[in-house]
N, CA, C, O and the ligand as a Tripos MOL2 file, in Angstrom:
@<TRIPOS>MOLECULE
protein
  245   243    62     0     0
PROTEIN
NO_CHARGES

@<TRIPOS>ATOM
      1 N          13.7050    1.4060  -14.6860 N.3       1 MET1
      2 CA         13.4560    0.9170  -13.3250 C.3       1 MET1
      3 C          11.9970    0.4510  -13.2140 C.2       1 MET1
      4 O          11.0730    1.1580  -13.6150 O.2       1 MET1
      5 N          11.8210   -0.7140  -12.6790 N.am      2 ALA2
      6 CA         10.4720   -1.2670  -12.5600 C.3       2 ALA2
      7 C           9.6820   -0.5330  -11.4850 C.2       2 ALA2
      8 O          10.2290   -0.0840  -10.4780 O.2       2 ALA2
      9 N           8.4100   -0.4280  -11.7250 N.am      3 ASP3
     10 CA          7.5440    0.1770  -10.7290 C.3       3 ASP3
     11 C           7.3490   -0.7720   -9.5590 C.2       3 ASP3
     12 O           7.1610   -1.9760   -9.7380 O.2       3 ASP3
     13 N           7.3970   -0.2110   -8.3650 N.am      4 VAL4
     14 CA          7.0670   -0.9850   -7.1770 C.3       4 VAL4
     15 C           5.5720   -0.8230   -6.9230 C.2       4 VAL4
     16 O           5.0630    0.2910   -6.7990 O.2       4 VAL4
     17 N           4.8930   -1.9440   -6.8510 N.am      5 ILE5
     18 CA          3.4490   -1.9110   -6.6360 C.3       5 ILE5
     19 C           3.1500   -2.1880   -5.1700 C.2       5 ILE5
     20 O           3.5990   -3.1880   -4.6100 O.2       5 ILE5
     21 N           2.4010   -1.3090   -4.5690 N.am      6 ILE6
     22 CA          2.0130   -1.4540   -3.1740 C.3       6 ILE6
     23 C           0.5750   -1.9590   -3.1060 C.2       6 ILE6
     24 O          -0.3220   -1.4000   -3.7370 O.2       6 ILE6
     25 N           0.3730   -3.0040   -2.3460 N.am      7 THR7
     26 CA         -0.9850   -3.5050   -2.1490 C.3       7 THR7
     27 C          -1.5630   -2.8960   -0.8770 C.2       7 THR7
     28 O          -0.9570   -2.9590    0.1930 O.2       7 THR7
     29 N          -2.7230   -2.3170   -1.0140 N.am      8 ILE8
     30 CA         -3.4010   -1.6750    0.1050 C.3       8 ILE8
     31 C          -4.6750   -2.4650    0.4100 C.2       8 ILE8
     32 O          -5.4550   -2.7740   -0.4920 O.2       8 ILE8
     33 N          -4.8730   -2.7810    1.6660 N.am      9 THR9
     34 CA         -6.1090   -3.4600    2.0540 C.3       9 THR9
     35 C          -7.0590   -2.4360    2.6660 C.2       9 THR9
     36 O          -6.7170   -1.7560    3.6340 O.2       9 THR9
     37 N          -8.2310   -2.3370    2.1020 N.am     10 CYS10
     38 CA         -9.2230   -1.4020    2.6130 C.3      10 CYS10
     39 C          -9.6160   -1.7840    4.0340 C.2      10 CYS10
     40 O          -9.9600   -2.9400    4.2820 O.2      10 CYS10
     41 N          -9.5750   -0.8450    4.9720 N.am     11 PRO11
     42 CA         -9.9270   -1.1520    6.3630 C.3      11 PRO11
     43 C         -11.4210   -1.3850    6.5570 C.2      11 PRO11
     44 O         -11.8380   -1.9110    7.5890 O.2      11 PRO11
     45 N         -12.2080   -1.0060    5.5950 N.am     12 VAL12
     46 CA        -13.6680   -1.1300    5.7380 C.3      12 VAL12
     47 C         -14.1770   -2.4290    5.1170 C.2      12 VAL12
     48 O         -14.8520   -3.2090    5.7900 O.2      12 VAL12
     49 N         -13.8650   -2.6710    3.8470 N.am     13 CYS13
     50 CA        -14.4380   -3.8320    3.1590 C.3      13 CYS13
     51 C         -13.4040   -4.9310    2.9070 C.2      13 CYS13
     52 O         -13.7250   -5.9940    2.3770 O.2      13 CYS13
     53 N         -12.1560   -4.6500    3.2980 N.am     14 LYS14
     54 CA        -11.0640   -5.6280    3.1780 C.3      14 LYS14
     55 C         -10.6550   -5.9370    1.7400 C.2      14 LYS14
     56 O          -9.8710   -6.8550    1.4970 O.2      14 LYS14
     57 N         -11.1700   -5.1950    0.8200 N.am     15 LYS15
     58 CA        -10.7600   -5.3820   -0.5600 C.3      15 LYS15
     59 C          -9.3090   -4.9430   -0.7320 C.2      15 LYS15
     60 O          -8.8910   -3.9180   -0.1940 O.2      15 LYS15
     61 N          -8.5620   -5.7160   -1.4760 N.am     16 GLU16
     62 CA         -7.1810   -5.3440   -1.7680 C.3      16 GLU16
     63 C          -7.0980   -4.6760   -3.1310 C.2      16 GLU16
     64 O          -7.6950   -5.1280   -4.1080 O.2      16 GLU16
     65 N          -6.3420   -3.5940   -3.1660 N.am     17 PHE17
     66 CA         -6.1090   -2.9210   -4.4310 C.3      17 PHE17
     67 C          -4.6820   -2.4070   -4.4580 C.2      17 PHE17
     68 O          -4.0480   -2.2580   -3.4140 O.2      17 PHE17
     69 N          -4.1900   -2.1400   -5.6280 N.am     18 SER18
     70 CA         -2.7800   -1.8360   -5.7950 C.3      18 SER18
     71 C          -2.5720   -0.4160   -6.3000 C.2      18 SER18
     72 O          -3.3610    0.1230   -7.0760 O.2      18 SER18
     73 N          -1.4850    0.1600   -5.8290 N.am     19 LYS19
     74 CA         -1.0680    1.4650   -6.3100 C.3      19 LYS19
     75 C           0.4250    1.4170   -6.5720 C.2      19 LYS19
     76 O           1.1500    0.6480   -5.9420 O.2      19 LYS19
     77 N           0.8750    2.2320   -7.4950 N.am     20 LYS20
     78 CA          2.3040    2.3490   -7.7150 C.3      20 LYS20
     79 C           2.9280    3.1600   -6.5900 C.2      20 LYS20
     80 O           2.4120    4.2000   -6.1790 O.2      20 LYS20
     81 N           4.0460    2.6550   -6.1080 N.am     21 ALA21
     82 CA          4.7040    3.3050   -4.9780 C.3      21 ALA21
     83 C           5.0340    4.7650   -5.2870 C.2      21 ALA21
     84 O           4.9590    5.6310   -4.4150 O.2      21 ALA21
     85 N           5.3940    5.0160   -6.5240 N.am     22 LYS22
     86 CA          5.7800    6.3850   -6.8690 C.3      22 LYS22
     87 C           4.5990    7.3430   -6.8400 C.2      22 LYS22
     88 O           4.7780    8.5610   -6.8050 O.2      22 LYS22
     89 N           3.3870    6.7860   -6.8540 N.am     23 ASP23
     90 CA          2.2000    7.6270   -6.7730 C.3      23 ASP23
     91 C           1.7820    7.8990   -5.3360 C.2      23 ASP23
     92 O           0.8770    8.6880   -5.0690 O.2      23 ASP23
     93 N           2.4660    7.2260   -4.4220 N.am     24 LEU24
     94 CA          2.1190    7.3450   -3.0130 C.3      24 LEU24
     95 C           3.1900    8.1140   -2.2570 C.2      24 LEU24
     96 O           4.3860    7.9480   -2.4950 O.2      24 LEU24
     97 N           2.7500    8.9300   -1.3730 N.am     25 ARG25
     98 CA          3.6690    9.5930   -0.4540 C.3      25 ARG25
     99 C           2.8910    9.9060    0.8080 C.2      25 ARG25
    100 O           1.6720    9.7370    0.8620 O.2      25 ARG25
    101 N           3.6030   10.3590    1.8120 N.am     26 ASP26
    102 CA          2.9400   10.6280    3.0820 C.3      26 ASP26
    103 C           1.7900   11.6230    2.8880 C.2      26 ASP26
    104 O           1.9830   12.7300    2.3840 O.2      26 ASP26
    105 N           0.6170   11.2070    3.2920 N.am     27 GLY27
    106 CA         -0.5380   12.0800    3.1890 C.3      27 GLY27
    107 C          -1.3790   11.8640    1.9450 C.2      27 GLY27
    108 O          -2.4410   12.4690    1.8000 O.2      27 GLY27
    109 N          -0.9120   11.0020    1.0420 N.am     28 THR28
    110 CA         -1.7080   10.7030   -0.1480 C.3      28 THR28
    111 C          -3.0110   10.0130    0.2460 C.2      28 THR28
    112 O          -3.0120    9.0910    1.0620 O.2      28 THR28
    113 N          -4.1000   10.4590   -0.3270 N.am     29 VAL29
    114 CA         -5.3940    9.8390   -0.0580 C.3      29 VAL29
    115 C          -5.7620    8.9270   -1.2280 C.2      29 VAL29
    116 O          -5.8410    9.3590   -2.3770 O.2      29 VAL29
    117 N          -5.9840    7.6480   -0.8990 N.am     30 VAL30
    118 CA         -6.3970    6.6920   -1.9230 C.3      30 VAL30
    119 C          -7.8380    6.2770   -1.6710 C.2      30 VAL30
    120 O          -8.2750    6.1520   -0.5270 O.2      30 VAL30
    121 N          -8.5540    6.0700   -2.7380 N.am     31 LYS31
    122 CA         -9.9640    5.7230   -2.6300 C.3      31 LYS31
    123 C         -10.1540    4.2520   -2.9690 C.2      31 LYS31
    124 O          -9.7120    3.7920   -4.0220 O.2      31 LYS31
    125 N         -10.8010    3.5280   -2.0940 N.am     32 CYS32
    126 CA        -11.0610    2.1190   -2.3220 C.3      32 CYS32
    127 C         -12.0030    1.9470   -3.5130 C.2      32 CYS32
    128 O         -13.0610    2.5760   -3.5600 O.2      32 CYS32
    129 N         -11.6270    1.0980   -4.4780 N.am     33 PRO33
    130 CA        -12.4910    0.8770   -5.6400 C.3      33 PRO33
    131 C         -13.7250    0.0530   -5.2880 C.2      33 PRO33
    132 O         -14.6820   -0.0100   -6.0600 O.2      33 PRO33
    133 N         -13.6950   -0.5800   -4.1120 N.am     34 GLY34
    134 CA        -14.8110   -1.4300   -3.7190 C.3      34 GLY34
    135 C         -15.9360   -0.6420   -3.0600 C.2      34 GLY34
    136 O         -17.0910   -0.7280   -3.4770 O.2      34 GLY34
    137 N         -15.5960    0.1230   -2.0340 N.am     35 CYS35
    138 CA        -16.6200    0.7920   -1.2400 C.3      35 CYS35
    139 C         -16.4890    2.3100   -1.2510 C.2      35 CYS35
    140 O         -17.3730    3.0220   -0.7730 O.2      35 CYS35
    141 N         -15.3920    2.7950   -1.7940 N.am     36 GLY36
    142 CA        -15.2290    4.2370   -1.8920 C.3      36 GLY36
    143 C         -14.6210    4.8760   -0.6640 C.2      36 GLY36
    144 O         -14.4710    6.0960   -0.6100 O.2      36 GLY36
    145 N         -14.2650    4.0620    0.3300 N.am     37 GLU37
    146 CA        -13.6270    4.5940    1.5320 C.3      37 GLU37
    147 C         -12.2950    5.2380    1.1740 C.2      37 GLU37
    148 O         -11.5230    4.6940    0.3850 O.2      37 GLU37
    149 N         -12.0360    6.3890    1.7540 N.am     38 LYS38
    150 CA        -10.7730    7.0690    1.5020 C.3      38 LYS38
    151 C          -9.8020    6.7690    2.6400 C.2      38 LYS38
    152 O         -10.1170    6.9470    3.8170 O.2      38 LYS38
    153 N          -8.6280    6.3150    2.2610 N.am     39 THR39
    154 CA         -7.5970    5.9770    3.2290 C.3      39 THR39
    155 C          -6.3970    6.8840    2.9980 C.2      39 THR39
    156 O          -5.9280    7.0390    1.8710 O.2      39 THR39
    157 N          -5.9120    7.4740    4.0670 N.am     40 THR40
    158 CA         -4.7350    8.3250    3.9600 C.3      40 THR40
    159 C          -3.4810    7.4970    4.1960 C.2      40 THR40
    160 O          -3.3600    6.8070    5.2080 O.2      40 THR40
    161 N          -2.5650    7.5710    3.2670 N.am     41 ILE41
    162 CA         -1.2960    6.8670    3.3980 C.3      41 ILE41
    163 C          -0.3940    7.6180    4.3680 C.2      41 ILE41
    164 O          -0.1440    8.8130    4.2150 O.2      41 ILE41
    165 N           0.0830    6.8940    5.3580 N.am     42 ARG42
    166 CA          1.0100    7.4780    6.3180 C.3      42 ARG42
    167 C           2.4380    7.1400    5.9260 C.2      42 ARG42
    168 O           2.6960    6.0910    5.3350 O.2      42 ARG42
    169 N           3.3350    8.0020    6.2460 N.am     43 GLY43
    170 CA          4.7280    7.7760    5.9010 C.3      43 GLY43
    171 C           5.2710    6.4850    6.4800 C.2      43 GLY43
    172 O           5.9720    5.7440    5.7900 O.2      43 GLY43
    173 N           4.9580    6.2020    7.7410 N.am     44 THR44
    174 CA          5.4590    4.9930    8.3870 C.3      44 THR44
    175 C           4.8200    3.7520    7.7780 C.2      44 THR44
    176 O           5.4780    2.7250    7.6100 O.2      44 THR44
    177 N           3.5510    3.8500    7.4530 N.am     45 MET45
    178 CA          2.8280    2.7500    6.8320 C.3      45 MET45
    179 C           3.4680    2.3950    5.4870 C.2      45 MET45
    180 O           3.6220    1.2240    5.1410 O.2      45 MET45
    181 N           3.8240    3.4050    4.7630 N.am     46 PHE46
    182 CA          4.4110    3.2330    3.4550 C.3      46 PHE46
    183 C           5.7870    2.5720    3.5470 C.2      46 PHE46
    184 O           6.0720    1.6260    2.8120 O.2      46 PHE46
    185 N           6.6240    3.0590    4.4300 N.am     47 THR47
    186 CA          7.9650    2.4860    4.5670 C.3      47 THR47
    187 C           7.9000    1.0740    5.1360 C.2      47 THR47
    188 O           8.7280    0.2280    4.7950 O.2      47 THR47
    189 N           6.9340    0.8170    5.9910 N.am     48 ASP48
    190 CA          6.7490   -0.5450    6.4990 C.3      48 ASP48
    191 C           6.4690   -1.5220    5.3630 C.2      48 ASP48
    192 O           6.9830   -2.6400    5.3500 O.2      48 ASP48
    193 N           5.6620   -1.0920    4.4250 N.am     49 MET49
    194 CA          5.3150   -1.9580    3.3040 C.3      49 MET49
    195 C           6.5430   -2.2160    2.4340 C.2      49 MET49
    196 O           6.7390   -3.3310    1.9490 O.2      49 MET49
    197 N           7.3470   -1.2170    2.2410 N.am     50 ILE50
    198 CA          8.5720   -1.3860    1.4650 C.3      50 ILE50
    199 C           9.5080   -2.3540    2.1770 C.2      50 ILE50
    200 O          10.1180   -3.2120    1.5390 O.2      50 ILE50
    201 N           9.6230   -2.2200    3.4910 N.am     51 ASP51
    202 CA         10.4800   -3.1230    4.2690 C.3      51 ASP51
    203 C          10.0130   -4.5610    4.1390 C.2      51 ASP51
    204 O          10.8250   -5.4770    4.0110 O.2      51 ASP51
    205 N           8.7200   -4.7530    4.1710 N.am     52 LYS52
    206 CA          8.1730   -6.1020    4.0630 C.3      52 LYS52
    207 C           8.4710   -6.6990    2.6940 C.2      52 LYS52
    208 O           8.7290   -7.8970    2.5770 O.2      52 LYS52
    209 N           8.4350   -5.8780    1.6770 N.am     53 LEU53
    210 CA          8.7530   -6.3580    0.3380 C.3      53 LEU53
    211 C          10.1900   -6.8580    0.2800 C.2      53 LEU53
    212 O          10.4860   -7.8900   -0.3220 O.2      53 LEU53
    213 N          11.0600   -6.1100    0.9140 N.am     54 ASP54
    214 CA         12.4820   -6.5080    0.9200 C.3      54 ASP54
    215 C          12.7130   -7.7550    1.7570 C.2      54 ASP54
    216 O          13.4090   -8.6800    1.3380 O.2      54 ASP54
    217 N          12.1200   -7.7690    2.9420 N.am     55 ASP55
    218 CA         12.3420   -8.8970    3.8590 C.3      55 ASP55
    219 C          11.6560  -10.1780    3.3860 C.2      55 ASP55
    220 O          12.1180  -11.2800    3.6800 O.2      55 ASP55
    221 N          10.5730  -10.0310    2.6660 N.am     56 GLY56
    222 CA          9.7580  -11.1680    2.2970 C.3      56 GLY56
    223 C          10.4840  -12.1820    1.4170 C.2      56 GLY56
    224 O          10.0550  -13.3320    1.3260 O.2      56 GLY56
    225 N          11.5500  -11.7850    0.7850 N.am     57 ARG57
    226 CA         12.2320  -12.6910   -0.1310 C.3      57 ARG57
    227 C          12.8600  -13.8790    0.5920 C.2      57 ARG57
    228 O          12.8130  -15.0130    0.1170 O.2      57 ARG57
    229 N          13.4530  -13.5910    1.7580 N.am     58 SER58
    230 CA         14.1600  -14.6480    2.4570 C.3      58 SER58
    231 C          13.3560  -15.2360    3.6200 C.2      58 SER58
    232 O          13.5860  -16.3760    4.0240 O.2      58 SER58
    233 N          12.4250  -14.4640    4.1470 N.am     59 GLY59
    234 CA         11.7310  -14.9160    5.3440 C.3      59 GLY59
    235 C          10.2250  -14.8630    5.2040 C.2      59 GLY59
    236 O           9.5430  -14.2690    6.0400 O.2      59 GLY59
    237 N           9.7050  -15.4670    4.1720 N.am     60 HIS60
    238 CA          8.2570  -15.4210    3.9890 C.3      60 HIS60
    239 C           7.5410  -16.2700    5.0350 C.2      60 HIS60
    240 O           7.8880  -17.4310    5.2530 O.2      60 HIS60
    241 N           6.5410  -15.6760    5.6760 N.am     61 ALA61
    242 CA          5.8320  -16.3650    6.7520 C.3      61 ALA61
    243 C           4.7360  -17.2810    6.1840 C.2      61 ALA61
    244 O           4.0320  -17.9460    6.9440 O.2      61 ALA61
    245 ZN        -13.3480   -0.6550    0.6950 Zn       62 ZN62
@<TRIPOS>BOND
     1     1     2 1
     2     2     3 1
     3     3     4 2
     4     3     5 am
     5     5     6 1
     6     6     7 1
     7     7     8 2
     8     7     9 am
     9     9    10 1
    10    10    11 1
    11    11    12 2
    12    11    13 am
    13    13    14 1
    14    14    15 1
    15    15    16 2
    16    15    17 am
    17    17    18 1
    18    18    19 1
    19    19    20 2
    20    19    21 am
    21    21    22 1
    22    22    23 1
    23    23    24 2
    24    23    25 am
    25    25    26 1
    26    26    27 1
    27    27    28 2
    28    27    29 am
    29    29    30 1
    30    30    31 1
    31    31    32 2
    32    31    33 am
    33    33    34 1
    34    34    35 1
    35    35    36 2
    36    35    37 am
    37    37    38 1
    38    38    39 1
    39    39    40 2
    40    39    41 am
    41    41    42 1
    42    42    43 1
    43    43    44 2
    44    43    45 am
    45    45    46 1
    46    46    47 1
    47    47    48 2
    48    47    49 am
    49    49    50 1
    50    50    51 1
    51    51    52 2
    52    51    53 am
    53    53    54 1
    54    54    55 1
    55    55    56 2
    56    55    57 am
    57    57    58 1
    58    58    59 1
    59    59    60 2
    60    59    61 am
    61    61    62 1
    62    62    63 1
    63    63    64 2
    64    63    65 am
    65    65    66 1
    66    66    67 1
    67    67    68 2
    68    67    69 am
    69    69    70 1
    70    70    71 1
    71    71    72 2
    72    71    73 am
    73    73    74 1
    74    74    75 1
    75    75    76 2
    76    75    77 am
    77    77    78 1
    78    78    79 1
    79    79    80 2
    80    79    81 am
    81    81    82 1
    82    82    83 1
    83    83    84 2
    84    83    85 am
    85    85    86 1
    86    86    87 1
    87    87    88 2
    88    87    89 am
    89    89    90 1
    90    90    91 1
    91    91    92 2
    92    91    93 am
    93    93    94 1
    94    94    95 1
    95    95    96 2
    96    95    97 am
    97    97    98 1
    98    98    99 1
    99    99   100 2
   100    99   101 am
   101   101   102 1
   102   102   103 1
   103   103   104 2
   104   103   105 am
   105   105   106 1
   106   106   107 1
   107   107   108 2
   108   107   109 am
   109   109   110 1
   110   110   111 1
   111   111   112 2
   112   111   113 am
   113   113   114 1
   114   114   115 1
   115   115   116 2
   116   115   117 am
   117   117   118 1
   118   118   119 1
   119   119   120 2
   120   119   121 am
   121   121   122 1
   122   122   123 1
   123   123   124 2
   124   123   125 am
   125   125   126 1
   126   126   127 1
   127   127   128 2
   128   127   129 am
   129   129   130 1
   130   130   131 1
   131   131   132 2
   132   131   133 am
   133   133   134 1
   134   134   135 1
   135   135   136 2
   136   135   137 am
   137   137   138 1
   138   138   139 1
   139   139   140 2
   140   139   141 am
   141   141   142 1
   142   142   143 1
   143   143   144 2
   144   143   145 am
   145   145   146 1
   146   146   147 1
   147   147   148 2
   148   147   149 am
   149   149   150 1
   150   150   151 1
   151   151   152 2
   152   151   153 am
   153   153   154 1
   154   154   155 1
   155   155   156 2
   156   155   157 am
   157   157   158 1
   158   158   159 1
   159   159   160 2
   160   159   161 am
   161   161   162 1
   162   162   163 1
   163   163   164 2
   164   163   165 am
   165   165   166 1
   166   166   167 1
   167   167   168 2
   168   167   169 am
   169   169   170 1
   170   170   171 1
   171   171   172 2
   172   171   173 am
   173   173   174 1
   174   174   175 1
   175   175   176 2
   176   175   177 am
   177   177   178 1
   178   178   179 1
   179   179   180 2
   180   179   181 am
   181   181   182 1
   182   182   183 1
   183   183   184 2
   184   183   185 am
   185   185   186 1
   186   186   187 1
   187   187   188 2
   188   187   189 am
   189   189   190 1
   190   190   191 1
   191   191   192 2
   192   191   193 am
   193   193   194 1
   194   194   195 1
   195   195   196 2
   196   195   197 am
   197   197   198 1
   198   198   199 1
   199   199   200 2
   200   199   201 am
   201   201   202 1
   202   202   203 1
   203   203   204 2
   204   203   205 am
   205   205   206 1
   206   206   207 1
   207   207   208 2
   208   207   209 am
   209   209   210 1
   210   210   211 1
   211   211   212 2
   212   211   213 am
   213   213   214 1
   214   214   215 1
   215   215   216 2
   216   215   217 am
   217   217   218 1
   218   218   219 1
   219   219   220 2
   220   219   221 am
   221   221   222 1
   222   222   223 1
   223   223   224 2
   224   223   225 am
   225   225   226 1
   226   226   227 1
   227   227   228 2
   228   227   229 am
   229   229   230 1
   230   230   231 1
   231   231   232 2
   232   231   233 am
   233   233   234 1
   234   234   235 1
   235   235   236 2
   236   235   237 am
   237   237   238 1
   238   238   239 1
   239   239   240 2
   240   239   241 am
   241   241   242 1
   242   242   243 1
   243   243   244 2
@<TRIPOS>SUBSTRUCTURE
     1 MET1         2 RESIDUE 1 A MET
     2 ALA2         6 RESIDUE 1 A ALA
     3 ASP3        10 RESIDUE 1 A ASP
     4 VAL4        14 RESIDUE 1 A VAL
     5 ILE5        18 RESIDUE 1 A ILE
     6 ILE6        22 RESIDUE 1 A ILE
     7 THR7        26 RESIDUE 1 A THR
     8 ILE8        30 RESIDUE 1 A ILE
     9 THR9        34 RESIDUE 1 A THR
    10 CYS10       38 RESIDUE 1 A CYS
    11 PRO11       42 RESIDUE 1 A PRO
    12 VAL12       46 RESIDUE 1 A VAL
    13 CYS13       50 RESIDUE 1 A CYS
    14 LYS14       54 RESIDUE 1 A LYS
    15 LYS15       58 RESIDUE 1 A LYS
    16 GLU16       62 RESIDUE 1 A GLU
    17 PHE17       66 RESIDUE 1 A PHE
    18 SER18       70 RESIDUE 1 A SER
    19 LYS19       74 RESIDUE 1 A LYS
    20 LYS20       78 RESIDUE 1 A LYS
    21 ALA21       82 RESIDUE 1 A ALA
    22 LYS22       86 RESIDUE 1 A LYS
    23 ASP23       90 RESIDUE 1 A ASP
    24 LEU24       94 RESIDUE 1 A LEU
    25 ARG25       98 RESIDUE 1 A ARG
    26 ASP26      102 RESIDUE 1 A ASP
    27 GLY27      106 RESIDUE 1 A GLY
    28 THR28      110 RESIDUE 1 A THR
    29 VAL29      114 RESIDUE 1 A VAL
    30 VAL30      118 RESIDUE 1 A VAL
    31 LYS31      122 RESIDUE 1 A LYS
    32 CYS32      126 RESIDUE 1 A CYS
    33 PRO33      130 RESIDUE 1 A PRO
    34 GLY34      134 RESIDUE 1 A GLY
    35 CYS35      138 RESIDUE 1 A CYS
    36 GLY36      142 RESIDUE 1 A GLY
    37 GLU37      146 RESIDUE 1 A GLU
    38 LYS38      150 RESIDUE 1 A LYS
    39 THR39      154 RESIDUE 1 A THR
    40 THR40      158 RESIDUE 1 A THR
    41 ILE41      162 RESIDUE 1 A ILE
    42 ARG42      166 RESIDUE 1 A ARG
    43 GLY43      170 RESIDUE 1 A GLY
    44 THR44      174 RESIDUE 1 A THR
    45 MET45      178 RESIDUE 1 A MET
    46 PHE46      182 RESIDUE 1 A PHE
    47 THR47      186 RESIDUE 1 A THR
    48 ASP48      190 RESIDUE 1 A ASP
    49 MET49      194 RESIDUE 1 A MET
    50 ILE50      198 RESIDUE 1 A ILE
    51 ASP51      202 RESIDUE 1 A ASP
    52 LYS52      206 RESIDUE 1 A LYS
    53 LEU53      210 RESIDUE 1 A LEU
    54 ASP54      214 RESIDUE 1 A ASP
    55 ASP55      218 RESIDUE 1 A ASP
    56 GLY56      222 RESIDUE 1 A GLY
    57 ARG57      226 RESIDUE 1 A ARG
    58 SER58      230 RESIDUE 1 A SER
    59 GLY59      234 RESIDUE 1 A GLY
    60 HIS60      238 RESIDUE 1 A HIS
    61 ALA61      242 RESIDUE 1 A ALA
    62 ZN62       245 GROUP 0 **** ****
């Protein structure tokens, strides 16, 4: 099974970085490689990103 890669945009410096979905779960803290800001992954945020991945195939904006 292929890894699902989640792109996270840092709220501070706007740098985008990627994490494997399987490494993320509700409450996981990820550290921005650009500025070091720590962002906590929320469960709803995570599922929203998965939904967008699915929907994006047919309805890309
Ligand atoms: Zn940052």
